[in-house]
Each structure stands twice: as C-alpha cells, then as structure tokens.
N, C-alpha and C positions, 0 to 999 in steps of 0.2 A: 590618335592620342593628342596631337597638337593641331592648332589651327594653322592652315596654310596662309601665307601672306598674300593678300589680294591688292589690286590697284587702290581700293578704298583705304586699306591700311597704309599704303605708301603715301597717299594724299594726306592722311591724318598725321603721319610722321613729319611730313613736310610743313605742316602747320605748327608742329611743336618745335621743330628745328629748321634752320635755314635750309631751304630745299636744295641749295647747291652742295650740301653736305649729306644728302641722302641719295644712295646709289642702288639701283636694281642690279643684282649680280649677273654678270655674264663672264665668259671665258677670258675676256680682255683684262680682267682683274682677278685672275685665278689664284693669286697669292693668298687671297682670303679663304681659300679652300684647303690650305695645308699649313704646316709649320716649316721650320728650317730643314728638318730631316726629309719631309716630303713623302713619306711612305703611307700615310693615312690621308684620305681625301674625303671631305664633306663640304658640300656647296651650300652657302647661305642663300637666302632669298633676297635679302636687302642688307646693305651696310649703312650704318649711321656714324658719322664722325662728329663726336661731341666736343664741346669747348668748355663746359663748366659742370660743376656738380648738379646744379639745377636741371641742366639738360639731361644728364644721366638719370636723374630722378624721374623726369617726365617720360623718357623712353621706357625705363623699367616699369613704371606704373601702367603705361599703355600696353606693354607686353603682358604684364600680369593680368590686367582686366580682360584681355583678349586671348589669353592662353597661347601666347606665342613664345617659343623658346628663345633665349637670349644668351649669346656667347660673347664674352669680353676678350678683346685682343689688344696687345701692345705692339711690339716690333715683330712678333711672330718668330722669335729666335729659339723657341722651345724645341725639344727633341722627343716628346712622348705623346704628341697629339692633343695637348691640353687646350689649345686655342682653336681646334678644328670643330666646326659646327656640325655635329653628327646628325642633327634632326632639322637642318635648314634654319628657318626663322631669321632672327636679326643678329648680325655681328655688330658689336659696339666697339668702334675703333677709338682708342684712347690717346692716339699719338699727338693730337693737337692740344691736349691738356699737359703741356710739357714745361710749365713755368717752374723755375726755382724762386720761391716766393720771398723767403726771408731767412737770414742767419741770425739767430738769437745767441750772441756771443756770451752773454751773462749766464745763460742756462746750457750753452753748448748744444743747441737744437737747430737743425736745418729743416725748414718747412718747404715741401716740394709737392707738385702735382704728380699724379700717378704716371703720366706719360713722359716725365723727365728721363732723359737717357743717362745711363750709368756713367758714361764718359764725360758728359757735361757736368754732372755732380762732382766727379773727381777733379775736373779742371776748376770749377767754381770754388770748391773748398780749398784746394791747394793754393790758389791765387790769394786766398785770405788767411793762409797760415794754419789750415785745419785739414783733418783727414777723416773721411768716411771710409772705414776700413774694409768692409766686404769687397772682394775683388774677383767676381766671376769672370770667366774667360771671355764671354761675349760682351764687349763694352758698349755695343749699340742696343743692348736690351733696355727696356724701360724699368724704372724702379718698381712700378706696380707689378710687372712680371717677376722681378726678383723677389718681391715680398710674397706674392701668391705661390711661388715655388720654394720659398725659404732657401734661396740660392746660397751656395757656399763660396768656393773659390780658393785661390792659392794661399791667402793669408789667414785661413780658418784656424791653422795650428796655434797662432798667437792670439788672434782677435775674435775667433768665433765666426758664426754665420749670420745671415741677414736678421734672423729673429733677435739676436743679441743687440742689434743696433736700431731697433724700432721702438720709440717711446709711445707713440699714439698713432691711430689711423682714423681718418674720416672715411666712412663707407656708406653705400646706398644698398638697402635691402631690395629684394625682388619686387616688393609692392611699392617701391618708391620712397620709403622712409629713409631719411638722412640721419645718421648717428655718428658719434665719436666714441671709439673704444680706446681707453687709456688716456693719459694726460701728460703734460710736459713735466713729469716728475721722474725721479730716479727709482723710487720704490713704489710698489703697488700691490697690496694684498686685499683689495676691495672686491671680494666675491670671485666668481669664476673669471678666468682670464679670456674674455671674448676676443680681445686683440690677438692673442696667440692662437686661437682657433682659426682666425682668418689667415694668419701667416702660414703658408704651406697648403692652403685649401684649394688652390688652382682655380679660383673663380667659380666655385660651386656653392659657396655660402653667401657671399656678398660681393659687391663691386667696390674695390678700393679706388678712391678718388683723390685722396691726399694723404701724405705721410709726414710724420714728425720724427726725424732721424737724429740719433746721437752722433756727435762728432767729437774729436779730440784734437789737441794741438798736434800739428804736423811734426813728425820725427825730424830731428836735425840731420840725420844721415841714414842712408840705406846702402847696403853693400851685399853683393851676391858672390857665392863661391860655386864654381863648376867643378864637380868631383868625379873624375872617371873611375870606373871599376872594371875588373876583369870579367865579371858576369853580372847579370841583373839580380840573380839570387844573392850574390855576395853584397851587392849594393843595398838591397832592401833589408837584409839581415842586420845592417848597421843602424838602421833608423831608430829602433828603441834605444840604442846606446847614445845616439846623438841627442835624443829627447831627454835622456837622463843625465846629460853631461853638464847641465847648468848654463848652457850657452844661449838659451831662450831664442831659438830661431823663429822667424816670422813665417817662413814657408819651407817645406821640404817636398820637392817634386822628384819623380823618377821617370825615366824614359830610356828607350833602347836606341841603338845605332839604326835599327830598321825604321823607327819613327822619324829619326833625323833625316834619313835618306828621302823619305816622302816629303819632308819639309824643304829640303834642299832643292828637290825637283820643283816643288810648288812655288817656292820663293825665288828660285834661280840664283841662289848664292850659297856659299859654303859655310858650314858651321866652324867655329874657332878651333875645335879639336876633332881630328879625323881618325883617331887610332883606337878608340875603345868601344867595346860592345854595349856598355851601359853607363848611365850617369845618374848622379844625384845632384840636384840644384838647390842650394841653400840660400836663404836670404835672411839678413839681420837688419833691424832698424832700431832707432833710439837716438840717444845723444852720441856725439862723435866718439867720446871716450868709451862709452858702453859698447858701441858697435865695433870699434877697433879691438877692444879687449876680447869680446866674444868671438869675433872672426879669427883672431890670432889663436885663441885657445882651441877653437873648433878645428882649425887647420892642423895644429900640432897633433891633436887626438886622431884626426882622420888619417894622417900619414903614419903615426907611430903605433896606434892601437886599433884603428877601425879599418885597416887593410885597403885603404884607397891607393890607386895607382899614382895619383897626383892630386894637387889642389890648385886650380886656376882661379886667380882673383879677378873678378869682373869689375875692374876699377876705371874703365874709360867709357865715355859715352858710346863710342863705336862698338866696343865689345858688348856692352850692356844691350844695345840695340840688336846685335847679331844673335845673342843668346836668347833674349826674351821674345824677339819676333819669331824665332824658330819654335820656341815652346808654345807661343800663342797660336801658331798656325797648324798645330798637329791635327785638329779635327778637320779643318778644310783640306789639308794635304792628304789625309787618308781618304776623305770623301772623293777627292779628285783622282785617286788611284784605282777606283773601281766603279762599274756602272751603277751599283746600288749597294747600300750598306744599312745596317741597323746597329743600335748601340745598347750595350749592357752597362748601366751605371749602378754599381753596387758599393756598399760600404761594409767592411769587415773589421774585426779587431786588428789593431796594428800588428800584433804578433802573428797574424794569419796571412798577411799580405804576400809574403814570399811564396808560401805553399799554394796560395790561390792562383798566383801567376803561373806557377809550375803546372797547375791543373789546366790552365788554358792551353798550354803546349800539348797536353795529352788530348784535349778536345780537337785541336788542329789535326793531329794524326788520326783520331777516331773518325772525324767527319770529312776530312779532306778540304777544310776551309782555312782561310787566312784570318787570324784573330789578332791584329796588332793592338797594343795597349799602351797606356801611360796613365799617370794619375798623381794623386796627392798622398804621398807615402806617409806624411806626418799625421793624417787623420784617417787613413785606411780607405779612402774613397778612390775606387778604380774605374777607369773608363776603358771598356773592351769593345772593339768594333768588329762586327761580323761582316765580311766582305763577300759579295756575290761573285765577283770576277767572271769566269766563263761558264758558270753553272746555268742550266736551263731554268726557266721560271718554276717548273714543277719541282726540280731538285732543290732549288733555293727555298721554296716554301716549306718543304718537308724538313730540310736540315736546319733552317732557322728556328723552327719550333723546337726541335730536339736540342739544339745548342742552348737556347734560352732556358729550357727546362733544366738542363744539367747545371748551367751557371747559377741560376737562382736557387736550385736545390742545394748546391754546395755552399752558397752563401748562408743559407739557413742553418746548415749542419755545423758551420764554424761560428755561429753566433752573430751573423751579419743581417743586413736588411736589403730589400730590393731596390732602394734608391738612396743615394747619398746626397744628391743636390738637384737632380733634374725633375723630380716629381714622379707621379704615377700616371696622370692623364688617362688616356684610353689604353695605351700600349701595355701597361703593367698591371691592369686591374686583376686579372686572374692570378698573377704571381703574388700580388699583395694579399689576396684572400688565402692562398696557400701558406704564405709566410706568417700571417697574423691569426688566422682561424676565424670561425664563425662569430664568436662572442664579440671580439673587437670590431669586426666588420659591421655587425648589427648595431653596436654602439655608435659607430660612425654614421650609419644610415639614419639612425634616430636623430643625430645632430643635424644632418642634412635636412631631414623633414621638419625640424624645428625652425630652421632658417628659411627654408624654401619648400613649403608644403605642397605646392603644385609641381615641383620638380621641373621648373622652367629655366633655372640658371645653370648654364653649361651642363645639360643633361648627358648622361652616359659616361661620366668620368669618375675616376677614383673608386667609388662604391656603387 
C-alpha cells in the first residue's frame, strides 16, 4: 500500500534538510518506535528532525509525491500509541521547533512553535505576569502534542482544556500546503471551524507547526486544601456539592491511600498525611481576598456539611512541594510497581464518578487484577491502570481485553466517553467505534479523506 523508504529517498531528504538531521532507524534510537506507555511498537524507516515550517512543508510534499507514510512526533509522552509509526515511513521529529516567539500583551496572545515544551511555556508566561492555564500532568510534553490530543489537566474545572486556549494555528497539509486556521481574535464565526478540527486530531489531518495561545493575567494567589476522607466513595460523593458551593475551585483531584503508597515508594518520601484511605485535593486561585474567602468558606463547608475528616491547608512551599510532587508522580509510581501496565482514560458525568470507581473494585475481584486509579473529580475524567503483576503473557492479553471491554462498556452506559484527555490513537479505535457508532465514525473518515486523500498522515489511528 505504501512505498518503502530506499537509499534514494534518504539522499533526497538529505538534500531537502541538513543531512545531520536525517537518521536511518535502528534499535539504538528505539524510542522512535513507541510512546511513553511502550505497549505498541512500530518502527519507522527514517527520522527527520525539522527546524522550520518550510522544512516541514518540504518533507511532507516529498512524502506525498512518493506515497510514503508520515508520522509526526513531539516528546513521545502519549499513552495511546498516537505517535507510533504503524506503517514505517518517515517520523517527523518536531522537538527542534521549540521557540517561544512572541508575547503580544495588548491582545494577550502567546506565539509558539509546536515543539515548545509545556513547562517552558509555563515558566515564560509566569515570569512576565501571565498564565497559560491548561496544566496536563506531563510538563515535558510539547504544545503541539497537547493541541493534537486536546490535553486537559487539573485546572480544567475552572479554565477548560487546551481547545479553549488556542486562538489560531499554523499547519502544513500532507501535500506541503501551509495554512493558518483562525486568527488572533476573540470571536470567530467565519465558516466551519477548521482550527477546532485540528485540535484533538492526533496528527491525522494536518501537521501543527505554530500556535497562537490565549494567556491571562497571572492570579495573585494560589492555595490548595488537602482533604482526608474516611472512604473514596464518601470523598467523591461530595464533589458535586463542592462545585455547587460558590467557592469556584480551580482543581478538584481525588486519590487513594494506595496511590500515595506507590508514590511514597517511588519518590522515597512520606506524604504529609498518613492516616486516611482517601483524599480530595482542592486548589483555588485569584486575588488574595478572593482565594482567602473561597478557601475559608470551602473549609467550613467541608468540615461541617461535606463529611471531611479534616482540612489541611497547603500553605508552605515545603508542604506544597510534598503534596503536588506526590500527585504528579502517580502515573510513574504505578508504572514502577508492575512489569507492564495499560491505562483506561475515560470521562463520565460527575454524578457517576463514585459508582464507576466502585465498579472498578468489582472488576478487580472478577478478573484477579490490580486496578489502581486516580483522577480529576471536578470534570469526571478518571485514570484507571490495569497492572500485569505476576500474570503470564497469555493471561495478561486475555484479561486486559476483557477489562477494557467492561470499563468502556460501563462508561457508555452511564453517558461517558472513551477518552477524557489522552486521545484515541491506535489503542482505543475499536472502543471509539463501539461508543459512537458507524454514522459518526464514517463522518470522521470523510473528514480524514478530505484532508489526507492518500491516507499518508499518521495512518492507522483514530478511524
């Protein structure tokens, strides 16, 4: 179906791009064959590290003219195989396109290249008194990766997800055409929103090369409350009440003592509270007066009406580091506790979170598997990890399929979706089809064909 890359193709690419940035794949650079989770493997034939939109255009056009598949890659921190080249071909490495170009303070727009890292964007804006609010857990991800997965994160409760912070995109189509979708404006009702089609498309429709991001003034103060509960069910049941309390939290996270124990082992340090089986972690930001008022009101409600065991104010740098480093390490800590794992990233209505977590306990008993979890209680996005532990490879493959089937089926039954923020990639294609049905999948396939008629751009993903 696709042309295999030959020495002639490599020489041609070296004429288009500095040859020191063109690499024939071998196992010494095996990171290009997988993503962060590492369960899906696909080996590219050649890797090209680009430095400009013009270079992206040249490589894309060459691939288009020669029927070579092209897969775009940022930091490779995804978890659903979206950056894995299933059909070989070219991997386009965007990490050298990492410039933060300009901050337009008058229009509150930050112009960045697609390879800019999320942590660098956060540092750059904070130093200048601004906030780019989306806050996914993996800070070493590229902004292009965040955009093409519509990444969420812990601040989504108050600020929304990546899509809500993108004003415009510069993209390259598979045939090399360079376009701009959107403008540096607040409102846009000018035809179909092609910009929003690209956001969340996981590199299957176009190559994002530059982004114009909305920023806002940096909040004067941020404060977190660590809230222990007697059970996880009791904790999650209070979340709708917290959201309806008028305290306007920025983030509402939930986790168990079990997840903390993995983190303590992984980080080699103890969590500030050792006594409770479950926790809610709340954050507030805004003016000092606003934060103080909301945190005080929330604390009183949590103790007097929302059945909390206690409320611990995270009001020192040391405690803040202890709490948030533990929360941020959960994925890596759970990963380190087992030889192999896979992840179910679902989103359900907030009212269904507690029952859905209870259902995971039933599946643990049913299949004899460990299913640790944590997530964003404020927006119903749950992260459930299926751990192989001491299962044989054969048992693992069988049980993994069964557990995934049950988890995604239950999500559909309660009005949820198969991905909250990590995307579909290759890993969730069948579950997406089951969730949405043939009509919606065919509409998506038609959109794919309109952008990429030869099916060369990240083939084998989403639809």
